[in-house]
N, C-alpha and C positions, 0 to 999 in steps of 0.2 A: 940355569940362567945366572950369569955372573953379576948382573946389575942387581938382582934380588938378594944375592948373598951379602951385598954391602949396605943393605937397607938400614943398618943401625949406625952407620957413619953419617952424621948430619953436620952441616956447616954450623958454625957458631951461631949465626943468625937464626937458622932453622931451629936449632935446639932452644935458643932463647925464646923464640916466638911460640914454639910448642909449649914450653914450660909456663910462659906468661899467660898464654890463652887458657891453659888448664887451670892455673892458679886464679885467674880473673873470674872463672866460672864457679869457683868453689864457694860454698856457703860461708866459710870463715872469712873470705875476702869481702863478701857483702857485709857481714857483721862488722868487720874492721872499718869499712867505709861509713857505715851508719854511726859507729862510735866516734869516728873522726868528726863527722858533721855535728853530732850532739856535743862533743867537746868544744868545737868551734862556736856553736850557738851559745853554750853555757859561758864561754869566755867573753862573749860580747859585752856584758855589763862591766867586766873587769877592764876592758880596753875602751870603754865608753862608745862602743859601736863605731869606732873611728874608721876613716877611709882605709888605713893600713890593715885593719882587722878584716874589712870586706875584701880588700885586694888579695889578701893571703888565700882565702877560699876560692876567689875567682881565678887567680893565677894557677893554683894547684889543680883545680878541676879542669881548666883549659889545657894544661900540659898533659895531664893523664889522658884526657879524651883524645887529644891530638895524636899521641903516641899509640893509644889502643886502637884507633881506627886503622893504622897501618899494620899493626900486629895481627889484628883480627882478619883484615883483608888478606894478608899473606897466608894465614891458616886456612881460610875459606877457599882461596885459590888452589892450594895444594889438595885440600879435601875434595874439591870439585873435580880436579884433574884425576885424582885417584879413583873417584866414583865413575867417571867417564871410561877410564881404562878397564875397570872391573866390568862395567856393562858391555864394553866392546868385546871383552873376552867371553862373556856369557853369550852374546850374539854369535860370535865366531864359532863357539863350541857346540851350539844347538843345531841339530839337524832341522832343516826347514826354516831356519831363521834367515833373514835377508841380510847378507853381508854388506849390502849397499847402505845399511843403517849405521855402519861403523863410522866413527868420527863426525857425526852430525854436527857437533859443536863448532866445526870448522866451516860450515856452509854459511852462505849469505842469508840474510833474513828472508829474501824472496824464495829461495830454495827451501828453507825450513817451512815457510808458509805453504808452499805447494805440497810438501810431504805431509804436513799437518792436515791439509784439506783431504788428501787421499785417505788418511787414517780416520778422519771424521766421517767420511763416506762409508768406510768399512764398519765403523762403530754403528752408524745408522742402519746399515744393512743387517748387522747382528741384532739390533733392537727390533727391527721389523720382523726378522725371523723368529725371535722370541714371542712377539705378539701373535704370530701365526701358529705358535706352538711347536716351532722347529728348533733344532739345536743352534746355538750361536757360536759353536766352536769350529765350524767349517773353515778350512784354510783357504783364504782367497789370496790369489797370487798378486800381491802388490807389485812384485818385480815385473810381471807382464804389463801391468798398467804403466809403470814407470818406463819400461822399455818402449812401449808405444809412444809415449810422450817424447822420449829421447829420439826415436826414429823420425817423428814428425819434425823435431827441431833440426836434426841432421839433414832431413830432406829439404827443409827450408834453406838451410845453410848451403847444401849441395847445389840447389837450383840457383842460388845467388852466385856461387862460385862459377857454375857453368855459364851463366849469363855474362859474368864478368870476363871469363876466358873467351867466350864467343865474341864479345865486343872488342877485346884486345886483338883477336885474330882478324876481324874485319878491318880494324884500323891499320894493322900491319899490312894487309893485302892492298889497302887503299893507297899506301905509300908507294 
């Protein structure tokens, strides 16, 4: 896979974001931040707790927070995408796994909710089986259930298309 071979070539922003996110989570960075705040607080009497003294810490923390939000979001987006790809590969590689679950993150909320309800029913069936002393590892074919729902949706769409075509045909004959 050629794309994987280039995995160490990052854009300047990606490299900076990775390095900054790693450094921001390091204990030494936390210690440095605490020391800066202590130094600022100790310097208060020297500067007579002036407006400028307060403005320095307010401005500094605002700028750091503003920039860190974007860097952390960028890192989380990449981590999330990588995790989804890894899960997709596991699903694709496992026998018996439902490939329809690939790329779920691209579905609309309603579609995700419908799939969630199916899996909630499956989980409830497994809990009920355990209460009856049965194994909860039986494979229930979610794909069959999904296929039934899809057929029902297609049937509804097909009947609507048929009715529309019949109406168009009647109107053409009436002319």
